[in-house]
N, C-alpha and C positions, 0 to 999 in steps of 0.2 A: 505493500498501501505504498503511495505517493504519502510524505509527509510536505501537505499542500502550507500547515501555517509554519514553516522555516523560509517561506519565501523572502529573501533580503529587500526585495525590494517593494514590499507590504508594507500601506502607511494604516493609522487606524483614523477613528472620526473623534477617539476619543484625544486630549494633547497630552500628548508624552514630551517630560522636558530633556533636554540635552543630556544625553550622557546617563538616562534613566538607567536602572540595571532591569525594567520590564519594560521594553518594545512589546507589541502584539509579536513580535517572535519567538518571546518566552516563552509567555503563558502555565505558566507553575501549577500547583495547586494545594490548597491549605485550608484551615477550617475557623471560622469568625464568628463572631456575637456581633449582631446589628444590633443598633439604636435602639431596638426595640426589642432588643432582649431575646430574640432568635440566632439561636447558633445553626451555621451555615456550613456548607463545604463550597468553597471560592476560590477564583482564578482572581489576577491582578493584571490590570496593563497602566501605565504609568503610574500616578497615585491615587487610581482608584480601585477598590476590590469589589467583584463582581459578585452576585449572588446563584447561584446556578442551581442553586436548589428552583430559584423562583426562574429563573430560566426554560429547567424544562418544564415546573410545570404551568407556566403560559407559553408553552406548547414549541419553542424555538430546535428540541433534539427529536422531533416525533421519529426522523425517520432516520433513530438511533435506537436499536432492540437496547433497552434500558427499565429496570423496574423504577416504580412511581419514586420509591423510597428511598434510591442510590445516591442522594445527595442531601436529602434529609438525615443527615444521621452524623455523630459528634466526632467523627474519625474517618481519615479516607479508605480504612480498612478493606473495606463491602466495594469500593470502588476499583480500587490498585486490584483485588483476587477478580477483576472480572479480564483482566488479560490488556496487552499488550494491541489486539487491536481495537476494543473500545478506549483507552487512552487515546490513540492516534483518532480514529472515530472524531473524541466528543472537543479535542485540541484544533483539529481540522476546521471543524463548524465553528467552535469557538473565533476562529481566526474569521473565519467569514463572516461573523455575523457583526464583528464591530472593523471589519476593513471598509475604509475611508469611502467606498464604492456602493457598502449595501442599506442601502435604506429603510430595511425593515424597525428595528429596534430604536435605531437613530431616529427617526421622525416619530416616534410614540412615545410621548411625554408621561403617560403615564407608568407604560409597563419600564420605561429607565428609571422612575422613580422606586420600583419597587424591587428592579435586579442594582440600581449602581450605587454605591456609597465610595465617600470622599473615605483615603487612607485615615483619617484622622478622627473617625467615628465610627471606627469596629474595633475590636479586642481579635488580636490573634489568639489561638489555641494551640497546644500540641495539633500535629495535623494527624498524625497517627497513634492509636495504643500499642503503644510497642510493648508485646511479647518476652519474648527476647532480643538482647544485645548483645555483641562480640565486638571485642575490640584488637584490632588485629598492632601489628608492631614492624609495622612495612616500610618505613623510608631506610635506606639502605646508612642516609646523610646521619641521621635521629640515633641509629643503634648504634654506630661508630662513636657519634661524640659521647653518648652514653658511657657505653665498652670505656673508652679513654679515659673518663672522670674519675670512673669508680673500678674498673681494673687494671691488667698491660694495655696500653696502648696499641703493643704490635702484637695484639692479638684481643682487639676491642670486639671483636665479634665471635660469637658463641658458634661450633662446628655445625652448628644445624642448620645458621641464621640465610645463610647462600642457599640453601635446599627446600627450604619450607615456610609458608606464611607464616610468623610466628603468633599465636592469639590467644585473649582468653574472655569467658565471658563475666559480665560485665552486668551494674542495677541498673535493669530497665525503670523499675519505680520513683527515681531521683532525675530520669531527664524533664529537664524544663525547658519551656520557649523563650526565647533570647527577647527579654527586658525585666527577665525576673530575677531580683535579688539571693544570693544566695549568702551563706552563714560561714565565717570563717570555721572551718570544722575543729573539734576536740580530739584527744587523744593521746596513744602512749606513743612516745619516742626513746632512740637512742639514750643508755643511761649516760648521765656526764662521765668524764672522767674522772676512778678514783670511785665511783660510784657501782654498786650494783643493783640498783632500784631504777627502774625506766623513771623519766620523766612523763609527766601527766600534765598538757592545759594547752590551748589555744597552738595550731598549727603557726610554725612560725617561716614557715618556706613553700608557704602557699603559693601556687604556682599553676599556670596557665596550658594547654596543650592546641597547639593550632593544628586542627584536624578536621577531615571531609567526611562525609557518612552515608553510606548508600541505603538505600529499603528497596525490600526485597518483597515480591507477590507469593502465593504459594504453589509452589515447585515441583515437591517431590514426597513421596511417601515414604514415611520412616524405613531404613533400609535401604533405598533406592540412592543412585547417587547424581548428581548434572555434570554433564559431558564436558569441558570447560567452551566448547565452540558453541552451545546452547545458553552458556551462562546470562550474558546479556539480556536474554531475552525473560530472564526473570527480574531482569532489577530495574525497577518503576523510575528510581531518580534518585538524586541527590540533595545535600544540606549540607549549610558550610554548621561546625562542629569544635565548640572548645570543650574539650573534655579534664575540667580542672583537676589537680593534684595536688594530695598535701604530702611535699618530698619527705615531710622529717617522719612523718605517720610509716610513710609507706617503706619507709629503708629499713624502718626496726621492723617490720610487721612481714613482709613479702617472701622469707624465706622460714618454709622452704614452698608455702603452694602459691606464690601470686599476690597482686595485686589485693586488698581487701577496704578496709576503711579509706583509706588515705585518697582512696577513686571513687568512692561507691557516697560521698556528700553530696555529689553536684554534676551535670554535665547538661551545658547549653546547645540548645540550636535553633537556627533562623528557621520559619515561622512556614515559610513557599517551599517545595521540593520543586525543583528544577527538575526533568525529565531527560533521560537520554536522551529523550527526541532532539531535544532544543539542543542539546549540545555536541546534535554530531556534526558541526560543520566544524567544530575545534578539537578534532581527534588529532592525535599528534604520536610521535614515534615510541613504540615502547622502551625503558630504559633498559643499555643491553645491560645483561645480566650475566655474571659469573662463569657461572655452570651450565650447560645446557639442563633445563629443567626434565622430571621425570614427565614422560609422557602424556600423562592425565594432568598435565600442567602447563604444558606446551603450547602456546596463543600464536594465531597466523591472526594477519593483518594489525593493523592499530585499535592497541584497547588503552590507551593512554590520554587525556585530555590536557589541554594546555590552560588551564585554571589559576590566573593571578590572584594572587593570595597576601593581607596583610593583615597586621596588628599595632595596634594604636592602645598607648594607655593614657587615662584621662583620670587625676588627679582630684576630688570634690571640689568645685570653685575653679577648677584651672583646667587652664587647655589643654589639649591630648596632645601627646607625644607620640609617632610610629616609630616601634622597636625591631620591626620587621616585615620585608619582603619574599613573600616567597612564593610556588608554583606546585599546584597537585602533579604537574608530570615528573617532579621529581621520583614518584612513589615509585620502588624494585619493583614491588609484588602489584598486578595489577587487580583492580575489583577482580575481572572476570578469573585470574588465579584464588584469588582470597574465596569465592564464591564454591567455585570447584574444589576445593581444599577444605570449605568447610562442611561440605557434602560427601568426601569421598570413603568415607564411614559410614556414612551411611543416615547420618543426621539429617530429620528433615527439616524446613524452612517453612514457613507461613507468611503470610500474609500482612506485612507491617514492622517486620522482623528488619532491626538497624545495626549494620555492619560498619564500625569504625575505621578510618584508617589507621590513627596511631598518629604521631608527633611527624607531620610532613616540614623537614625542614634540608633547604639546600646546600648546593657548595661553599658557601660563602659565609663569614658571619653575621651578614645584618639578613641572611635569610632563614636564620635557626629559630624554630618553631614552637619554642620553651623559655623561660626565665632561667631554668637550669641551664640551659648552652649560651644565653645569648649574654649574662653574665659571669658563665664558666666558672657554675657552686659556688653563687658570690662572690669570685678575686675581683671581677670587675663589673663593678656597678654601671648601670646606665644614668646617663646623666638624661632629666626631664626637662622641658622646656622650661620649668616655673623656677630652676633653680637646686631642684631637688634631686634625690637620683632614686634609682630600685636594684636590691640585690633578689626579691621575691616582692609581691605583690603585695600591698599596704591595705588596712581595712581605709574604707568610703572610694577603694579607684577601682571604674569600672572599664573593665576590659572589650574593648571594639574590635571585632571581627567580620572585612569584609572580603568577597572573593567575586571573581568577574570573568568574564570568555570576550574575548574580543578583536575582529577583525577588521577588513578596510568596509565591510558591507555591514557589520551590527554588533551591536555590544549585547549580552546575556550576563547579568549577575543575578546575585542569590537575596541580595538586602543584607542589613547588616545580623550580627550575631553579637549581644550585650549581655554585659552581667556586672552590674555592682557589688563590691564585698562588703557585706555589714560581719561588724563585730560579733564573736564569738558572744555566746550566750555561756557565765560564766555558771557552774556547780556550786548552789548556796553551800556553806561552810556546817 
């Protein structure tokens, strides 16, 4: 099926600001609450949120086989489970409805009032009910940096890393939408020198992790695997992802079973899911891999995407300081490889499951995806525009992540992924 929604020459009759993340070629999907306290599934063009449930009820999707309540949900899970054919039909139809040459909805004031909202008049929600969340560790530069910081620099990568997409199962209940404040976590950390008793209190080494995540659809039954050549058929789209990390809590607890309380307190995602179809024009060459992957991980064709990434830190009441610029194309293990590996043992994947990329770091110091790397474990504090500096994240700091793709014809973005850090809730004595 031709993806007509991606036509780079298409213009919308809705006003779209220059360099908007959401031109008519994007058409992401999300969930929001309207000014009338109605929760609905929608899309976005420019600075307008579009109520897809209202569009459906008014008959604009009549030629597409959709259930009556497909958009009357508080999550995208059922829509995603309908599969890629449905996603493409709906995106193509939305593009046609809002095309500058289309006069149906454009000339119907009553319908427009029911369908179109200003973004400031809606409240974004989590786009999916995340049943399971897996976090990978798939950036070679990041894994090398961390290995150098904590182990022998000559053996920074563990022996398995170049052969297998490393991952762990995270906590889905603490995944939150952009704009939700987080509390500084409290927990145990390594005992002070000369003490046998661990420290306990608010994390002193709170960090961000610059990641992206992909959302899956129903794909395989328990005991079956997804062949790598089919993996992208089961990926609905992507979000920007800040997988907050308490380095001191994690450093004390992670052996022998891996991350736990140092990661499970909060993970922030951008609220609009950008489909793989919208990202199709931005495919790029896969990273060169040191060893030829085993057959089940061997990919054909371009499976990487050129997505520019940025991180800023804004102290309360101050101007933002950009601390990192990176790119999703640096990922050593592609999404297709991650999903194929995830299911090779027969693990079943469901609609709305989320797979985090792991921290995305590039080859230069300004492209590292965490404060752990940017400050080199606190040895090199980062100067802020207000004259302060940062080794890790302070209370009342807001971390702002951005992502977009761009070529000579179109820009496709994800919007901001933001989170403000609130002080820890202290235990009463």
